[in-house]
C-alpha positions as a Markdown table, in Angstrom:
| # | Residue | x | y | z |
|---|---|---|---|---|
| 1 | Met | 19.9 | 2.3 | 19.1 |
| 2 | Asn | 18.0 | -1.0 | 18.7 |
| 3 | Val | 14.7 | -0.6 | 16.7 |
| 4 | Leu | 12.0 | -3.2 | 15.8 |
| 5 | Phe | 9.5 | -2.8 | 13.0 |
| 6 | Ile | 6.4 | -5.0 | 13.5 |
| 7 | Cys | 4.6 | -5.6 | 10.2 |
| 8 | Pro | 3.2 | -9.2 | 9.8 |
| 9 | Thr | 2.6 | -8.9 | 6.1 |
| 10 | Val | 5.7 | -7.1 | 4.8 |
| 11 | Ala | 7.6 | -10.3 | 3.8 |
| 12 | Cys | 4.6 | -11.9 | 1.9 |
| 13 | Tyr | 2.3 | -9.2 | 0.5 |
| 14 | Ile | 2.4 | -6.2 | -1.9 |
| 15 | Gly | 0.4 | -3.2 | -0.7 |
| 16 | Gly | 0.7 | 0.3 | 0.5 |
| 17 | Thr | 1.6 | -0.4 | 4.1 |
| 18 | Glu | 4.2 | -3.1 | 3.1 |
| 19 | Thr | 5.8 | -0.6 | 0.7 |
| 20 | Val | 6.0 | 2.0 | 3.5 |
| 21 | Val | 7.7 | -0.4 | 5.8 |
| 22 | Ser | 10.1 | -1.6 | 3.1 |
| 23 | Gln | 11.1 | 1.9 | 2.1 |
| 24 | Leu | 11.5 | 3.1 | 5.7 |
| 25 | Ala | 13.6 | 0.1 | 6.5 |
| 26 | Arg | 16.0 | 0.7 | 3.6 |
| 27 | Arg | 16.6 | 4.3 | 4.9 |
| 28 | Met | 16.7 | 3.8 | 8.6 |
| 29 | Lys | 19.0 | 0.8 | 8.6 |
| 30 | Asp | 22.0 | 3.2 | 8.5 |
| 31 | Lys | 20.6 | 5.3 | 11.4 |
| 32 | Val | 19.7 | 2.4 | 13.8 |
| 33 | Arg | 20.3 | -1.3 | 14.4 |
| 34 | Leu | 17.1 | -2.4 | 12.8 |
| 35 | Thr | 15.1 | -5.6 | 12.9 |
| 36 | Val | 11.9 | -6.2 | 10.9 |
| 37 | Leu | 9.5 | -8.8 | 12.2 |
| 38 | Ser | 7.1 | -10.3 | 9.8 |
| 39 | Gly | 4.8 | -13.3 | 9.5 |
| 40 | Asp | 5.5 | -16.5 | 7.5 |
| 41 | Pro | 2.2 | -17.8 | 6.0 |
| 42 | Gly | 3.8 | -21.2 | 5.4 |
| 43 | Thr | 2.8 | -21.4 | 1.8 |
| 44 | Gly | 6.3 | -21.5 | 0.4 |
| 45 | Ala | 5.9 | -18.0 | -1.2 |
| 46 | Lys | 9.2 | -16.2 | -1.8 |
| 47 | Val | 10.1 | -13.3 | 0.6 |
| 48 | Leu | 9.2 | -10.0 | -1.0 |
| 49 | Ile | 11.3 | -7.6 | 1.1 |
| 50 | Asp | 15.0 | -6.9 | 0.5 |
| 51 | Ala | 16.5 | -7.3 | 4.0 |
| 52 | Asp | 20.1 | -6.3 | 2.9 |
| 53 | Gly | 21.7 | -4.3 | 5.8 |
| 54 | Tyr | 19.2 | -5.2 | 8.6 |
| 55 | Thr | 17.7 | -8.3 | 10.2 |
| 56 | Leu | 14.5 | -9.9 | 9.0 |
| 57 | Arg | 12.8 | -12.3 | 11.3 |
| 58 | Thr | 9.6 | -14.3 | 10.5 |
| 59 | Ile | 7.2 | -16.2 | 12.7 |
| 60 | Pro | 4.3 | -18.4 | 11.6 |
| 61 | Phe | 0.8 | -16.8 | 11.4 |
| 62 | Ala | -2.6 | -17.3 | 9.8 |
| 63 | Gly | -2.3 | -14.8 | 6.9 |
| 64 | Arg | -5.4 | -13.0 | 5.8 |
| 65 | Asp | -5.6 | -14.9 | 2.6 |
| 66 | Ser | -5.1 | -18.3 | 4.1 |
| 67 | Arg | -8.0 | -20.8 | 4.1 |
| 68 | Tyr | -7.6 | -21.2 | 7.9 |
| 69 | Asn | -8.0 | -17.5 | 8.4 |
| 70 | Gln | -11.0 | -17.3 | 6.2 |
| 71 | Leu | -12.7 | -20.2 | 8.0 |
| 72 | Leu | -12.0 | -18.6 | 11.4 |
| 73 | Ser | -13.3 | -15.2 | 10.2 |
| 74 | Arg | -16.6 | -16.8 | 9.2 |
| 75 | Leu | -16.9 | -18.9 | 12.4 |
| 76 | Leu | -16.0 | -16.0 | 14.7 |
| 77 | Met | -17.7 | -13.3 | 12.6 |
| 78 | Thr | -14.7 | -11.0 | 12.7 |
| 79 | Ser | -12.3 | -9.5 | 10.2 |
| 80 | Arg | -9.5 | -11.5 | 8.6 |
| 81 | Phe | -7.1 | -8.6 | 9.6 |
| 82 | Lys | -7.8 | -9.1 | 13.3 |
| 83 | Ile | -7.4 | -12.8 | 13.1 |
| 84 | Glu | -4.1 | -12.3 | 11.3 |
| 85 | Ser | -2.8 | -10.0 | 14.0 |
| 86 | Arg | -4.0 | -12.2 | 16.9 |
| 87 | Ser | -2.4 | -15.3 | 15.3 |
| 88 | Phe | 0.8 | -13.3 | 14.8 |
| 89 | Phe | 0.9 | -12.1 | 18.4 |
| 90 | Arg | 0.3 | -15.7 | 19.7 |
| 91 | Ser | 3.3 | -16.8 | 17.8 |
| 92 | Leu | 5.3 | -13.8 | 19.1 |
| 93 | Ala | 4.5 | -14.8 | 22.7 |
| 94 | Lys | 5.8 | -18.4 | 22.0 |
| 95 | Ser | 9.0 | -17.2 | 20.2 |
| 96 | Asp | 12.3 | -16.4 | 21.7 |
| 97 | Ile | 12.1 | -12.7 | 20.6 |
| 98 | Asp | 12.7 | -10.4 | 23.6 |
| 99 | Leu | 10.8 | -7.2 | 23.0 |
| 100 | Ala | 12.6 | -5.6 | 26.0 |
| 101 | Ser | 15.8 | -5.7 | 24.1 |
| 102 | Phe | 14.6 | -3.0 | 21.7 |
| 103 | Asp | 14.8 | 0.7 | 22.5 |
| 104 | Tyr | 11.8 | 1.5 | 20.2 |
| 105 | Ile | 9.1 | -0.7 | 18.7 |
| 106 | Leu | 7.1 | 0.6 | 15.7 |
| 107 | Thr | 3.8 | -0.8 | 14.3 |
| 108 | Phe | 2.1 | -0.1 | 11.0 |
| 109 | Tyr | -1.4 | -1.6 | 11.5 |
| 110 | Glu | -4.0 | -0.7 | 14.1 |
| 111 | Ala | -4.7 | -4.3 | 15.2 |
| 112 | Asp | -0.9 | -4.8 | 15.8 |
| 113 | Ala | -0.7 | -1.5 | 17.7 |
| 114 | Phe | -3.7 | -2.4 | 19.9 |
| 115 | Leu | -2.4 | -5.9 | 20.7 |
| 116 | Leu | 1.1 | -4.7 | 21.4 |
| 117 | Glu | -0.2 | -2.1 | 23.9 |
| 118 | Lys | -2.5 | -4.7 | 25.5 |
| 119 | Gln | 0.0 | -7.5 | 25.9 |
| 120 | Tyr | 3.2 | -5.6 | 26.7 |
| 121 | Pro | 2.1 | -2.7 | 28.9 |
| 122 | Ala | 5.4 | -2.5 | 30.7 |
| 123 | Leu | 7.1 | -1.5 | 27.5 |
| 124 | Arg | 4.6 | 1.2 | 26.5 |
| 125 | Asn | 7.0 | 4.1 | 26.5 |
| 126 | Arg | 8.9 | 2.4 | 23.7 |
| 127 | Phe | 6.0 | 2.1 | 21.3 |
| 128 | Arg | 5.4 | 4.3 | 18.2 |
| 129 | His | 2.5 | 3.7 | 15.8 |
| 130 | Phe | 2.6 | 4.9 | 12.2 |
| 131 | Leu | -0.8 | 3.8 | 10.8 |
| 132 | Pro | -2.9 | 4.3 | 7.7 |
| 133 | Gly | -5.9 | 4.9 | 10.0 |
| 134 | Val | -8.0 | 3.6 | 12.9 |
| 135 | Ser | -11.4 | 1.9 | 12.8 |
| 136 | Met | -11.5 | 0.1 | 16.2 |
| 137 | Arg | -14.0 | 1.8 | 18.6 |
| 138 | Arg | -11.9 | 1.3 | 21.7 |
| 139 | Phe | -8.5 | 1.9 | 20.1 |
| 140 | Phe | -7.7 | 5.2 | 21.7 |
| 141 | Arg | -8.7 | 3.9 | 25.2 |
| 142 | Arg | -5.8 | 1.5 | 24.9 |
| 143 | Val | -3.4 | 3.4 | 22.7 |
| 144 | Pro | -2.2 | 6.9 | 23.6 |
| 145 | Ala | -3.0 | 9.3 | 20.8 |
| 146 | Lys | 0.4 | 11.0 | 21.4 |
| 147 | Asp | 2.1 | 7.9 | 20.1 |
| 148 | Val | 0.2 | 7.7 | 16.9 |
| 149 | Trp | 0.8 | 9.2 | 13.5 |
| 150 | Phe | -1.2 | 8.7 | 10.3 |
| 151 | Phe | 0.3 | 8.1 | 6.9 |
| 152 | Gly | -2.0 | 9.9 | 4.5 |
| 153 | Tyr | -4.8 | 12.5 | 5.1 |
| 154 | Arg | -7.9 | 10.5 | 5.3 |
| 155 | Ala | -7.7 | 9.3 | 8.9 |
| 156 | Ala | -7.0 | 12.4 | 11.0 |
| 157 | Pro | -10.3 | 14.2 | 10.3 |
| 158 | Arg | -12.2 | 11.1 | 11.1 |
| 159 | Ala | -10.3 | 10.5 | 14.4 |
| 160 | Lys | -11.0 | 14.1 | 15.4 |
| 161 | Arg | -14.7 | 13.8 | 14.5 |
| 162 | Lys | -15.3 | 10.4 | 16.1 |
| 163 | Trp | -13.0 | 10.3 | 19.1 |
| 164 | Gly | -12.0 | 13.9 | 19.7 |
| 165 | Val | -8.2 | 13.2 | 19.3 |
| 166 | Asp | -5.7 | 15.1 | 17.3 |
| 167 | Val | -3.3 | 12.9 | 15.3 |
| 168 | Glu | -0.6 | 14.3 | 13.0 |
| 169 | Ser | -0.7 | 13.3 | 9.3 |
| 170 | Leu | 2.4 | 12.4 | 7.3 |
| 171 | Pro | 2.7 | 12.2 | 3.5 |
| 172 | Leu | 4.3 | 9.2 | 1.8 |
| 173 | Gly | 7.3 | 9.1 | -0.5 |
| 174 | Val | 8.3 | 7.6 | -3.8 |
| 175 | Asp | 11.4 | 5.5 | -4.3 |
| 176 | Glu | 14.1 | 6.9 | -6.6 |
| 177 | Pro | 14.1 | 4.0 | -9.2 |
| 178 | Phe | 10.5 | 5.0 | -10.2 |
| 179 | Phe | 11.9 | 8.3 | -11.7 |
| 180 | Pro | 13.0 | 7.8 | -15.3 |
| 181 | Asp | 16.5 | 9.0 | -16.4 |
| 182 | Val | 14.8 | 11.0 | -19.3 |
| 183 | Ala | 11.3 | 12.2 | -19.8 |
| 184 | Pro | 9.1 | 9.3 | -21.0 |
| 185 | Ala | 8.1 | 9.3 | -24.7 |
| 186 | Tyr | 4.6 | 8.7 | -25.9 |
| 187 | Pro | 4.2 | 4.9 | -25.6 |
| 188 | Ala | 4.2 | 2.8 | -28.7 |
| 189 | Ser | 1.5 | 0.5 | -27.2 |
| 190 | Arg | -1.6 | 1.2 | -25.2 |
| 191 | Arg | -0.8 | -0.9 | -22.1 |
| 192 | Met | -2.9 | 0.2 | -19.1 |
| 193 | Val | -1.8 | -1.0 | -15.7 |
| 194 | Phe | -3.5 | -1.7 | -12.3 |
| 195 | Ile | -1.1 | -2.2 | -9.4 |
| 196 | Gly | -2.3 | -3.1 | -5.9 |
| 197 | Arg | -4.0 | -5.6 | -3.7 |
| 198 | Leu | -6.7 | -7.5 | -5.4 |
| 199 | Asp | -9.6 | -6.8 | -3.1 |
| 200 | Lys | -13.1 | -5.3 | -3.2 |
| 201 | Ser | -12.0 | -1.8 | -2.0 |
| 202 | Lys | -9.8 | -1.4 | -5.1 |
| 203 | His | -12.6 | -2.5 | -7.5 |
| 204 | Val | -10.2 | -4.4 | -9.7 |
| 205 | Asp | -13.0 | -6.9 | -10.4 |
| 206 | Trp | -15.1 | -4.0 | -11.8 |
| 207 | Leu | -12.1 | -2.7 | -13.8 |
| 208 | Ala | -11.6 | -6.1 | -15.4 |
| 209 | Asp | -15.3 | -6.3 | -16.3 |
| 210 | Phe | -15.3 | -2.8 | -17.6 |
| 211 | Phe | -12.3 | -3.5 | -19.8 |
| 212 | Ala | -13.8 | -6.8 | -21.1 |
| 213 | Gly | -17.0 | -5.0 | -22.1 |
| 214 | Ser | -15.5 | -1.7 | -23.4 |
| 215 | Gly | -14.2 | -2.7 | -26.8 |
| 216 | Leu | -10.8 | -1.2 | -25.8 |
| 217 | Ala | -9.0 | -4.5 | -26.7 |
| 218 | Ala | -10.2 | -4.2 | -30.3 |
| 219 | Arg | -8.7 | -0.7 | -30.3 |
| 220 | Gly | -5.3 | -2.1 | -29.3 |
| 221 | Tyr | -5.5 | -1.6 | -25.6 |
| 222 | Gln | -4.2 | -4.1 | -23.0 |
| 223 | Leu | -4.9 | -4.2 | -19.2 |
| 224 | Asp | -2.1 | -5.5 | -17.0 |
| 225 | Ile | -3.3 | -6.4 | -13.5 |
| 226 | Val | -0.4 | -6.7 | -11.0 |
| 227 | Gly | -0.9 | -7.9 | -7.4 |
| 228 | Asp | -2.4 | -10.7 | -5.3 |
| 229 | Gly | -5.2 | -11.0 | -2.9 |
| 230 | Pro | -8.6 | -12.5 | -2.3 |
| 231 | Leu | -10.0 | -11.8 | -5.8 |
| 232 | His | -7.1 | -13.4 | -7.6 |
| 233 | Ala | -8.8 | -16.8 | -8.2 |
| 234 | Glu | -12.0 | -15.2 | -9.2 |
| 235 | Leu | -10.3 | -12.9 | -11.7 |
| 236 | Gln | -8.2 | -15.9 | -13.1 |
| 237 | Gln | -11.4 | -17.9 | -13.6 |
| 238 | Lys | -13.4 | -15.1 | -15.2 |
| 239 | His | -10.8 | -13.2 | -17.1 |
| 240 | Gly | -7.8 | -15.6 | -17.5 |
| 241 | Gly | -8.7 | -16.0 | -21.1 |
| 242 | Thr | -10.2 | -12.5 | -21.8 |
| 243 | Ala | -8.6 | -10.8 | -24.8 |
| 244 | Gly | -6.3 | -7.9 | -23.7 |
| 245 | Ile | -6.2 | -8.8 | -20.0 |
| 246 | Val | -3.0 | -10.1 | -18.4 |
| 247 | Leu | -2.9 | -11.2 | -14.8 |
| 248 | His | 0.7 | -11.0 | -13.5 |
| 249 | Gly | 0.2 | -11.8 | -9.9 |
| 250 | Arg | 2.9 | -10.6 | -7.4 |
| 251 | Lys | 5.8 | -8.7 | -8.8 |
| 252 | Arg | 9.0 | -7.3 | -7.4 |
| 253 | Gln | 9.6 | -3.6 | -7.4 |
| 254 | Asp | 11.9 | -3.7 | -10.4 |
| 255 | Glu | 9.4 | -5.7 | -12.3 |
| 256 | Val | 6.6 | -3.2 | -11.4 |
| 257 | Ile | 8.9 | -0.3 | -12.6 |
| 258 | Gly | 9.5 | -2.1 | -15.8 |
| 259 | Leu | 5.8 | -2.4 | -16.5 |
| 260 | Leu | 5.3 | 1.3 | -15.7 |
| 261 | Arg | 8.1 | 2.2 | -18.1 |
| 262 | Glu | 5.9 | 0.8 | -20.9 |
| 263 | Ala | 2.5 | 1.9 | -19.6 |
| 264 | Phe | 0.1 | 4.2 | -21.4 |
| 265 | Leu | -2.0 | 4.8 | -18.3 |
| 266 | Leu | -2.3 | 3.7 | -14.6 |
| 267 | Leu | -5.9 | 2.9 | -13.7 |
| 268 | His | -6.8 | 3.0 | -10.0 |
| 269 | Pro | -10.6 | 2.7 | -9.3 |
| 270 | Thr | -10.2 | 2.7 | -5.6 |
| 271 | Asp | -12.9 | 3.4 | -2.9 |
| 272 | Leu | -10.5 | 3.4 | 0.0 |
| 273 | Glu | -7.2 | 5.2 | 0.3 |
| 274 | Ser | -5.4 | 6.6 | 3.2 |
| 275 | Phe | -3.0 | 8.3 | 0.8 |
| 276 | Gly | -2.6 | 6.7 | -2.6 |
| 277 | Leu | 1.0 | 5.6 | -2.9 |
| 278 | Thr | 0.4 | 3.7 | -6.1 |
| 279 | Ile | -0.8 | 6.9 | -7.7 |
| 280 | Leu | 2.3 | 8.8 | -6.6 |
| 281 | Glu | 4.6 | 6.0 | -8.0 |
| 282 | Gly | 2.8 | 6.1 | -11.3 |
| 283 | Met | 3.1 | 9.9 | -11.5 |
| 284 | Ala | 6.9 | 9.6 | -10.6 |
| 285 | Ala | 7.3 | 7.2 | -13.6 |
| 286 | Gly | 5.6 | 9.9 | -15.8 |
| 287 | Val | 2.5 | 7.8 | -16.3 |
| 288 | Pro | -0.9 | 9.6 | -16.5 |
| 289 | Val | -3.3 | 8.3 | -13.8 |
| 290 | Val | -7.1 | 7.8 | -13.8 |
| 291 | Thr | -8.7 | 7.3 | -10.5 |
| 292 | His | -11.7 | 8.2 | -8.3 |
| 293 | Arg | -12.0 | 11.6 | -6.6 |
| 294 | Leu | -11.3 | 10.9 | -2.9 |
| 295 | Asp | -10.5 | 13.6 | -0.4 |
| 296 | Ser | -7.5 | 11.6 | 0.8 |
| 297 | Ile | -6.0 | 11.7 | -2.7 |
| 298 | Glu | -7.1 | 15.1 | -3.9 |
| 299 | Val | -5.7 | 16.8 | -0.7 |
| 300 | Trp | -2.1 | 16.1 | -1.9 |
| 301 | Ala | -2.4 | 15.2 | -5.6 |
| 302 | His | -4.7 | 18.1 | -6.5 |
| 303 | Gly | -5.6 | 18.0 | -10.2 |
| 304 | His | -2.7 | 15.8 | -11.4 |
| 305 | Pro | -4.6 | 12.6 | -11.6 |
| 306 | Arg | -7.7 | 12.6 | -13.9 |
| 307 | Tyr | -10.8 | 11.8 | -11.9 |
| 308 | Ala | -13.5 | 9.6 | -13.5 |
| 309 | Ser | -16.9 | 9.3 | -11.9 |
| 310 | His | -17.3 | 6.5 | -9.4 |
| 311 | Leu | -17.6 | 3.2 | -11.3 |
| 312 | Asp | -19.1 | 4.9 | -14.3 |
| 313 | Ala | -18.0 | 3.1 | -17.4 |
| 314 | Ala | -18.8 | 6.0 | -19.7 |
| 315 | Ser | -16.8 | 8.4 | -17.6 |
| 316 | Trp | -13.8 | 6.0 | -17.4 |
| 317 | Met | -13.9 | 5.5 | -21.1 |
| 318 | Gln | -14.0 | 9.2 | -21.7 |
| 319 | Glu | -11.0 | 9.9 | -19.5 |
| 320 | Ile | -9.0 | 7.0 | -21.1 |
| 321 | Val | -9.5 | 8.0 | -24.7 |
| 322 | Lys | -8.5 | 11.6 | -24.1 |
| 323 | Phe | -4.9 | 10.3 | -23.8 |
| 324 | Glu | -5.0 | 9.2 | -27.4 |
| 325 | Asp | -4.1 | 12.8 | -28.1 |
| 326 | Arg | -0.3 | 12.7 | -28.0 |
| 327 | Ala | 0.1 | 16.3 | -26.8 |
| 328 | Tyr | -2.3 | 15.8 | -23.9 |
| 329 | Trp | -0.5 | 12.6 | -22.8 |
| 330 | Glu | 2.9 | 14.3 | -23.0 |
| 331 | Ala | 1.8 | 17.4 | -21.1 |
| 332 | Thr | 0.1 | 15.3 | -18.3 |
| 333 | Ser | 3.2 | 13.0 | -18.1 |
| 334 | Ala | 5.6 | 15.9 | -17.7 |
| 335 | Glu | 3.4 | 17.7 | -15.1 |
| 336 | Asn | 3.0 | 14.5 | -13.0 |
| 337 | Leu | 6.8 | 13.8 | -13.1 |
| 338 | Ala | 7.7 | 17.3 | -12.0 |
| 339 | Phe | 5.1 | 17.2 | -9.2 |
| 340 | Ala | 6.2 | 13.8 | -7.9 |
| 341 | Lys | 9.7 | 15.0 | -7.4 |
| 342 | Gly | 8.5 | 16.9 | -4.3 |
| 343 | Phe | 7.9 | 13.6 | -2.5 |
| 344 | Thr | 10.9 | 11.5 | -1.5 |
| 345 | Trp | 11.3 | 8.6 | 1.0 |
| 346 | Asp | 14.5 | 10.1 | 2.4 |
| 347 | Arg | 12.5 | 13.1 | 3.6 |
| 348 | Ile | 9.7 | 10.8 | 5.1 |
| 349 | Ala | 12.3 | 8.5 | 6.8 |
| 350 | Asp | 13.9 | 11.5 | 8.5 |
| 351 | Gln | 10.6 | 12.6 | 9.8 |
| 352 | Val | 9.8 | 9.1 | 11.1 |
| 353 | Tyr | 13.2 | 8.9 | 12.8 |
| 354 | Ala | 12.7 | 12.3 | 14.5 |
| 355 | Leu | 9.3 | 11.4 | 15.7 |
| 356 | Thr | 10.4 | 8.0 | 17.0 |
| 357 | Thr | 13.2 | 9.5 | 19.1 |
| 358 | Arg | 11.9 | 12.9 | 20.2 |
| 359 | Arg | 10.8 | 12.0 | 23.7 |
């Protein structure tokens, strides 16, 4: 069976959706003849996905962080994500890639799903859409709800309320290397880690400002910020020399795991999560997590993360210093690790394979 994954960003970004595609590809490559189709932003950045055992193809596109994309988004007054997808599909139409040669075609972003359905209607019965959510008003007029599944628990209630459609929700999984061979020991250092896309929805700029003004550096704390995105230059300019803050940029999975192995806490002050994969990965590593109380996180993670009040410096400080109590840190770490073992990518990949082929 010949299967195509369409994800324009998987070869050049680190984020929740890109992690999903990478993990599914690793597990489905032994079940199907798999091709992953991604965009090449033309910046010379290294490919971030391990394509061992399947085919990776890239085509040029105006990535969301490119200057050209940002200029177009201002001129056309539309989102950078839509411009990215439109650019990608224009390149696809000019390429020698024959979509009709694939038995199933999977997408992972709503704009990609919409454009695929719009531009290739003759192949509609081959399309499957595994999405973090939907925000486009006319999406379900073009895309049949029966061919859509949501990763995470935030999007389905909204789709039901706004459009009257029922969409099944799927959990996410955690990769086995995140699990330590032995239970983590109380860290020798107080290194706190943020991992994710550097954008406004994650409030990494607020987090850096909070750390800089908190006095935590003087108490021996360090904040490692891992990821890339539109706020990278701003953070570098403002906090590149701030005591205790280290800006790592993009990291491979093994490098991220290495940082988590030494982490005291994972900090995740997000406003927008369809699931919260970074939180699950942190818990799998046995790292206590501090985040915001969002329905899409609490529905599966329950009370395992510690929830600070939204962008409340005093509340975040209170939750952080609690973990200076060694017994509290060790109990939370052990509970997180045991809970995370109930989520595996093998199980999620089996579900995706069954849903893709069940017609």
